[in-house]
Each structure stands twice: as C-alpha cells, then as structure tokens.
C-alpha positions in Angstrom: 27.4 25.8 9.4 24.5 26.1 7.0 21.7 28.3 8.2 18.3 26.5 7.7 16.6 29.8 7.2 18.6 30.4 4.0 17.4 27.1 2.6 13.8 28.0 3.5 14.1 31.4 2.0 15.5 30.1 -1.3 12.7 27.6 -1.8 10.1 30.0 -0.5 11.0 32.4 -3.3 10.9 29.6 -5.9 14.7 29.2 -6.2 16.8 26.1 -6.5 18.4 24.9 -3.3 22.0 23.7 -3.1 21.8 19.9 -2.7 24.3 20.0 0.1 22.0 22.5 2.0 19.0 20.2 1.6 21.1 17.2 2.8 22.1 19.2 5.9 18.6 20.3 6.5 17.2 16.7 6.5 20.1 15.6 8.7 19.1 18.4 11.1 15.5 17.2 11.1 16.6 13.7 12.0 18.9 14.7 14.9 16.6 17.4 16.2 18.9 20.4 15.5 16.4 21.7 12.9 13.2 22.6 14.9 9.7 21.6 13.7 8.7 25.1 12.8 11.6 25.4 10.3 10.9 21.9 8.9 7.2 22.8 8.4 8.2 26.1 6.6 10.4 24.2 4.1 7.8 21.5 3.6 5.3 24.2 2.7 7.7 25.8 0.3 8.4 22.5 -1.4 4.7 21.9 -1.6 4.3 25.2 -3.4 7.4 25.1 -5.6 8.5 21.5 -5.9 12.0 20.0 -6.2 14.0 19.5 -9.4 15.8 16.3 -10.1 19.0 17.1 -8.3 17.2 18.6 -5.3 15.0 15.5 -5.0 17.9 13.1 -5.3 19.8 14.9 -2.5 16.7 15.1 -0.4 15.9 11.4 -0.8 19.6 10.3 -0.2 19.7 12.3 3.0 16.5 10.7 4.2 18.0 7.3 3.4 21.2 8.1 5.2 19.4 9.4 8.3 19.2 5.9 9.9 20.1 2.3 9.5 19.3 -0.2 6.7 18.3 -3.8 6.6 21.1 -6.4 6.2 21.3 -7.1 2.5 23.4 -10.2 2.9 24.5 -12.3 0.0 21.4 -14.4 -0.5 18.7 -14.4 -3.2 17.5 -11.3 -4.9 15.3 -9.0 -2.8 12.1 -7.6 -4.4 9.2 -5.5 -3.1 6.3 -3.4 -4.2 4.5 -0.4 -2.9 0.8 0.5 -3.4 -0.5 4.0 -3.0 -3.5 2.4 -1.3 -7.1 1.7 -2.0 -10.4 0.0 -1.0 -10.0 -3.8 -0.5 -6.3 -3.7 -1.5 -4.8 -6.8 0.1 -2.4 -7.6 -2.7 0.6 -7.5 -0.4 -0.7 -10.4 1.7 -0.9 -12.5 -1.5 2.1 -11.2 -3.4 4.8 -11.5 -0.7 4.4 -15.3 0.0 3.9 -16.0 -3.7 7.2 -14.3 -4.5 8.9 -16.1 -1.7 7.7 -19.4 -3.1 9.5 -18.4 -6.3 12.8 -18.3 -4.4 13.2 -14.5 -3.8 13.2 -12.5 -0.6 10.6 -9.9 0.2 11.4 -7.4 3.0 8.2 -5.4 2.9 8.0 -2.4 5.2 4.4 -1.3 5.3 2.0 1.0 7.1 -1.3 1.3 8.9 -4.6 2.5 7.6 -6.0 6.0 8.0 -9.2 7.2 6.5 -10.9 5.2 3.8 -8.0 3.0 2.8 -7.0 -0.1 4.8 -3.6 -0.6 6.3 -1.6 -3.8 5.5 -0.2 -3.9 9.1 -3.7 -3.8 10.5 -4.8 -6.7 8.3 -1.7 -8.8 9.3 -2.4 -8.1 13.0 -5.9 -9.7 12.7 -3.9 -13.0 12.9 -3.6 -14.0 16.5 -0.2 -13.5 18.0 1.3 -12.0 14.9 3.7 -9.0 15.5 4.5 -6.4 12.9 6.5 -4.1 15.2 9.9 -5.7 14.9 13.5 -4.4 15.1 15.9 -4.8 12.2 17.4 -8.1 13.6 13.9 -9.6 13.9 13.0 -8.5 10.4 16.2 -10.1 9.0 15.5 -13.4 10.9 11.9 -13.5 9.6 13.1 -13.1 6.1 15.7 -15.8 6.5 13.1 -18.2 7.9 10.2 -17.6 5.6 11.5 -15.6 2.6 9.2 -12.6 3.4 8.1 -10.3 6.1 5.5 -7.5 6.4 6.6 -5.2 9.2 6.3 -1.6 10.4 9.0 1.0 9.9 11.4 0.7 12.8 12.6 3.6 15.0 16.0 3.6 13.3 15.0 2.9 9.7 14.8 6.2 7.8 13.9 8.2 11.0 13.8 11.5 8.9 10.8 10.1 7.1 9.0 9.4 10.3 9.4 13.0 11.4 8.7 14.6 8.1 5.6 12.5 7.4 4.1 13.4 10.7 4.7 17.1 10.0 3.3 16.7 6.5 0.2 14.9 7.8 -0.4 17.7 10.4 0.1 20.6 8.0 -1.8 19.4 4.8 1.4 19.1 2.8 1.0 15.3 2.1 -0.2 15.8 -1.5 3.2 16.7 -3.0 4.7 14.5 -5.7 8.4 15.0 -4.7 7.6 14.5 -1.0 5.5 11.4 -1.7 8.3 10.0 -4.0 11.1 10.6 -1.4 9.0 9.1 1.4 8.2 5.9 -0.5 11.6 5.4 -2.1 13.8 6.2 1.0 12.1 3.3 2.8 12.4 0.9 -0.1 16.0 1.7 -0.6 16.7 1.0 3.0 15.4 -2.6 2.4 18.3 -3.3 0.2 16.2 -4.1 -2.9 17.3 -5.5 -6.3 13.9 -4.7 -7.9 10.8 -2.6 -7.1 7.4 -2.1 -8.6 5.0 0.8 -7.7 1.3 0.1 -7.8 -0.3 3.5 -8.4 -4.0 3.4 -7.7 -6.0 5.8 -9.9 -9.7 6.6 -9.4 -12.1 7.8 -6.8 -11.1 5.1 -4.2 -7.4 5.9 -4.3 -5.2 8.8 -3.3 -4.7 9.9 -7.0 -7.9 10.7 -8.8 -6.6 11.1 -12.4 -4.3 9.2 -14.7 -2.0 12.2 -15.4 -1.2 12.7 -11.7 -0.5 9.0 -11.5 1.9 9.2 -14.4 3.7 12.2 -12.8 4.2 10.2 -9.6 5.3 7.1 -11.5 7.8 9.0 -13.7 9.2 10.9 -10.6 9.8 7.7 -8.7 11.3 5.9 -11.7 13.6 8.8 -12.3 14.8 8.5 -8.7 15.2 4.7 -9.0 17.4 5.3 -12.0 19.6 7.7 -10.1 19.9 5.1 -7.3 20.5 2.3 -9.8 17.5 0.3 -8.7 15.6 -1.6 -11.3 12.0 -0.6 -11.2 8.6 -0.3 -12.9 5.3 1.3 -12.2 1.7 0.2 -12.9 -1.3 2.5 -13.0 -4.2 0.3 -11.8 -7.9 0.9 -11.3 -9.2 2.1 -8.0 -12.7 3.2 -9.2 -14.2 0.0 -7.6 -13.0 -2.3 -4.8 -10.5 -5.0 -5.3 -12.0 -8.4 -4.6 -15.0 -9.0 -2.3 -13.7 -8.4 1.2 -13.2 -5.0 2.6 -12.0 -4.8 6.2 -9.2 -6.6 8.1 -9.8 -10.2 9.1 -12.1 -10.7 6.2 -9.3 -9.5 3.8 -6.9 -11.9 5.4 -9.4 -14.7 4.8 -9.8 -13.7 1.2 -6.0 -13.6 0.8 -5.8 -17.2 2.2 -8.5 -18.3 -0.2 -6.7 -16.7 -3.1 -3.4 -18.4 -2.2 -5.2 -21.7 -2.0 -6.2 -21.3 -5.7 -9.6 -19.8 -5.2 -10.7 -16.3 -4.3 -11.7 -13.4 -6.6 -10.0 -13.4 -10.0 -9.3 -9.7 -10.1 -7.2 -9.9 -6.9 -5.0 -12.7 -8.4 -4.7 -11.0 -11.8 -3.4 -7.8 -10.2 -1.1 -9.8 -7.9 0.3 -11.7 -10.9 0.9 -8.6 -13.0 2.8 -6.9 -10.2 4.7 -10.1 -9.4 5.7 -10.7 -13.0 7.4 -7.3 -13.3 9.4 -8.1 -10.2 10.4 -11.6 -11.2 11.7 -10.2 -14.5 13.6 -7.4 -12.7 15.2 -9.9 -10.4 16.3 -12.2 -13.2 14.1 -15.0 -11.9 12.1 -15.1 -15.1 13.3 -14.1 -18.6 10.0 -12.4 -19.6 6.6 -11.5 -18.3 4.9 -14.6 -19.8 7.2 -17.0 -18.0 7.0 -15.0 -14.8 3.1 -15.2 -14.8 3.3 -18.9 -15.4 5.8 -19.3 -12.5 3.4 -17.4 -10.2 0.4 -19.5 -11.3 2.5 -22.6 -10.7 3.4 -21.8 -7.0 -0.2 -21.0 -6.4 -1.4 -24.2 -8.0 1.0 -26.5 -6.2 0.4 -25.0 -2.8 3.9 -23.6 -2.2 2.7 -20.0 -2.1 0.2 -20.9 0.7 2.9 -22.8 2.5 5.2 -19.8 2.3 2.3 -17.7 3.8 2.1 -20.1 6.8 5.9 -19.9 7.3 5.8 -16.1 7.2 3.0 -15.9 9.7 4.8 -18.2 12.1 8.1 -16.3 11.7 6.3 -13.2 13.0 4.7 -15.0 15.9 1.3 -15.7 14.4 -0.8 -18.8 15.0 -0.6 -21.2 12.1 -4.0 -22.7 13.1 -5.7 -19.5 12.1 -4.3 -19.8 8.6 -5.3 -23.4 8.3 -8.8 -22.6 9.5 -9.7 -18.9 8.7 -13.0 -19.3 10.7 -10.8 -18.7 13.7 -10.1 -15.2 12.6 -12.0 -12.3 14.3 -15.5 -11.9 13.1 -18.5 -9.6 13.7 -21.6 -11.1 15.3 -24.2 -9.3 13.1 -24.8 -9.2 9.3 -27.1 -7.0 7.4 -27.6 -6.5 3.7 -27.5 -3.4 1.5 -29.8 -4.0 -1.4 -30.2 -2.3 -4.8 -32.6 0.7 -4.4 -33.9 0.1 -7.9 -33.3 -1.5 -11.3 -30.5 -0.4 -13.6 -26.9 -0.7 -14.6 -24.7 -0.5 -11.5 -22.0 2.1 -11.7 -19.6 3.0 -8.9 -19.4 6.8 -8.8 -17.4 7.2 -5.6 -15.4 4.2 -4.5 -14.0 6.3 -1.6 -17.4 6.1 0.1 -17.3 2.3 0.1 -14.1 2.5 2.1 -15.8 5.1 4.4 -18.7 2.7 4.9 -16.2 0.1 6.2 -14.6 2.7 8.4 -17.9 3.7 9.8 -18.4 0.1 11.0 -15.0 0.3 12.8 -12.7 -1.3 10.2 -10.6 1.9 9.8 -9.4 5.0 11.6 -10.6 8.6 11.4 -7.6 9.7 13.6 -4.2 8.0 14.0 -4.9 6.8 17.5 -8.3 5.2 16.9 -8.9 1.5 17.6 -9.7 -0.8 14.8 -12.3 -3.6 15.0 -10.7 -6.5 13.2 -13.9 -8.4 12.7 -16.2 -5.9 11.0 -16.3 -5.0 7.3 -18.0 -5.4 4.0 -18.5 -8.1 1.4 -18.8 -6.4 -2.0 -21.0 -8.8 -3.9 -21.9 -6.5 -6.8 -20.4 -6.6 -10.3 -19.9 -3.0 -11.4 -21.3 -2.6 -14.9 -23.8 -5.3 -14.5 -27.6 -4.8 -14.6 -29.1 -5.3 -11.2 -32.7 -5.6 -10.0 -34.4 -3.8 -7.1 -33.9 -5.6 -3.9 -30.9 -7.5 -5.1 -28.2 -7.8 -2.4 -25.2 -5.7 -3.4 -23.2 -5.7 -0.1 -23.2 -7.6 3.1 -22.3 -5.5 6.2 -20.6 -7.3 9.1 -21.1 -5.1 12.1 -21.2 -5.2 15.9 -24.6 -4.4 17.4 -25.4 -1.9 14.8 -22.3 0.3 15.4 -22.0 2.7 12.4 -24.6 0.8 10.4 -26.7 3.7 9.4 -23.8 5.8 8.3 -22.4 2.9 6.4 -25.6 2.5 4.5 -25.7 6.2 3.7 -22.1 6.0 2.3 -22.9 2.9 0.2 -26.0 4.6 -1.3 -23.9 7.6 -2.2 -21.2 5.5 -3.7 -23.3 4.1 -6.6 -25.8 5.0 -9.2 -28.1 2.8 -11.3 -28.5 5.4 -14.0 -24.9 5.4 -15.2 -23.3 3.7 -18.2 -21.5 1.0 -16.2 -18.1 2.0 -17.6 -15.1 1.7 -15.3 -11.3 2.0 -15.8 -9.4 -1.1 -17.1 -7.8 -3.1 -14.3 -4.3 -2.3 -15.7 -4.5 1.2 -17.1 -0.8 1.7 -18.0 2.6 0.3 -17.4 5.7 2.6 -17.0 9.3 1.3 -16.9 12.6 2.9 -15.8 13.7 2.8 -19.4 11.1 5.6 -20.3 
C-alpha cells in the first residue's frame, strides 16, 4: 500500500512524485480513502512546485479513470470547446448548435457562474423547463436527438475532479496551471472527443490577465492532449472588454438566438466562427479553415443552426416557444441608463468590474449557493475606443426595484476611463496548435 504522506512529503520538498503514487492518491481521493486534509496538503504542494509532464499525465489519467465516461458510440465525430470564462461570453450557446448543424456531435459538459463571469448552465436554465442536471443516459439521448447538449458534470463523471475542485476553491489553490489543465481536460476526455479547442480569455475580464500566462496554460493543455492522442488547438482571445452587448442570463440567451438567426453582434459571431473552424478542421469535416468558416456561415444563413438550437432545447426539456419568441424569457421590470460622465475616448480599464456590476444586480453569485436572477443584467452599448460625449448612454441596466443599482453604477464608473488611448487587445490574440 502506498502511503499518501510519502507522496505529500516528496512534492512538499520540491521532488518528483512516482506517477503510480499520484494515480493511487487520486483514486484514494475519489473513493474516500485519502482524507481531505491530505488532499489539501498535496494540492498546496502542487500549487507551490507544479507537476512535470509525466506527473501531470498520470494525475489527469487518474482523474479520468475515477468515474464513468459518456458513450462514444460509432456515430459522427464528437467535438467540443472550453472557455476559461469572461464577461458576456455566451459563445457555447451559439457554437454547439452551429456545429451540430454541420453534422457533428457536441457533448458539452459545462459549469455555473461564480463571481464576475457568467455560467453557461445558468444561461441555459433561463429557458423555461430546460434541465441541465442530467445523467449519462439522458445526455447521450439528447445528443442523439439534437446533435448537441450543454449539461452539468454528473455525479459519476470524473468524480475526483468534483472533490479536488471543491478543495481547491476552498483553499485558494485554484490558480495553478497543472491543476487547471487536468481539471479541464479530464472532463473533456470523458466526453469521448475527436477534437477540442480551448478558448483562453486574456485580459482584465478573464481569469488570466496576461498573454504569457495564457500561453503557458495553452501549451500545457495541448501537451496533455498530445499524450492522450486528442487533436486540439488553443486560441488566446481578448477579454479586456465584454463580448457582444448582453451581459446576464436571459438576455444572453436572447442575444444568442438573435445571432443564430443571422443578426446579433458581429464580434460574437466572429469568435464563434473562429473556434468552430478549428474544430471542423480537426474533425475532418472541412479541409481547411477557410472552408470551415464558410460552412458555419452557411448553416447560420440557411437557418439550420437555429433549428438545431430549438431541437437541443427541446431535447433537454425546454419550451420551444421561448426560443421562437425570446420576449417570453425572464426579464427585469426596471431599466436605468449609465451615461458617459464626460467627453473623451472610451477605454475599458477593468472589464472585471463590468461583470461585477451585473453580479450586483443579481445576475451572478458571490457564493456558490447564491440565487441568480435570470432577468436582470446589462446592455453594453458602448464601443471601446470610440469618442463619446458627456451624457451619452453607454450601458442600460435591467434591474429589479433598484436592487444593487447603486453598486452597479459604481462598478461601471470604475471600469472605464475617458482619458485613455482607446487601445484594446485584438479579438484573436494568438492561435496555438498541438503541433507546436
């Protein structure tokens, strides 16, 4: 029997752990034979000293093997993406049905929002009747019926990750590249994927603030994908300003519907198309990115991407009438405006605060158990980098009887300056591939 204390001691002292010992440790976390106090000790040691390639491969493999996997079957290629999260990031809601309309399968296991970034599951649950908490059999059925699903991690899908993430969240060890990489990829591997793209949000509104840290995460995950023989790429994309106009839950669903219908903000569709093009090439559905982009534009233009969205919503128990008529989505009764405090060039200096403004209204969670108001949120009407005049409306705030309104205004005021140069990151900062 391997003593967990030896594994902890080795990593605590900066040494290299035997991969078999790490695998036994993760298995012990999953079955409860390794107590939380020892798991926290090793997580802290990994946070301090990291994991080398062999250690990380063993750790991730053990997480993957700690539970069940989705039924891969013999059908079309299975593709998925993961975003590190940001303000107004509703790409998954547009990308999954668009890919399904191209003939692939998208088994997207997603998460809830906490803090300033919105959760994809929360947005989906703004649709009346829609269920995101499904078992593996229900997930498989939804994929068979609609070609895509957006669901929560099940109790038996990578259970070691559920335990380890909760411990990381409670002990300030979340910000560790190897632990982030293993958490993301273990779940994606359990989906039985043929291709994967990682959307790494860089900037003040994302989890990663600088490009170099984004590159490190991308290269780490791509290295793991290569070890697991999963075709993959990573895109570093801008999160120094919101994506699209809508920030919230129901209003982001409405914007996603608008985008799938051929309208909506262009930046949202451009990002969706770039991520989708990588996946279609990985899956052999398109021979090159140019053809892949054209294919995605075509399914948007002919309505088949929107039709796939309706099918997916129905497959998860949602009301199709809400998708046909987004005015039936939850909405807040009150609307106020945030206006430019002066004249100048609008520069977003802290995008995170825009997300915090939406959270103050009730669109997000401060703590994991907090309720979310699906109807409140923001409309970001401003064009970062543009010259604005005093009194011009920059943001509309959809609120409920003034709840959080004053705090939201304070956050918005702190998020911008009119004295800046208006410069922001390019939408697509850099693309990494598994060949690098």
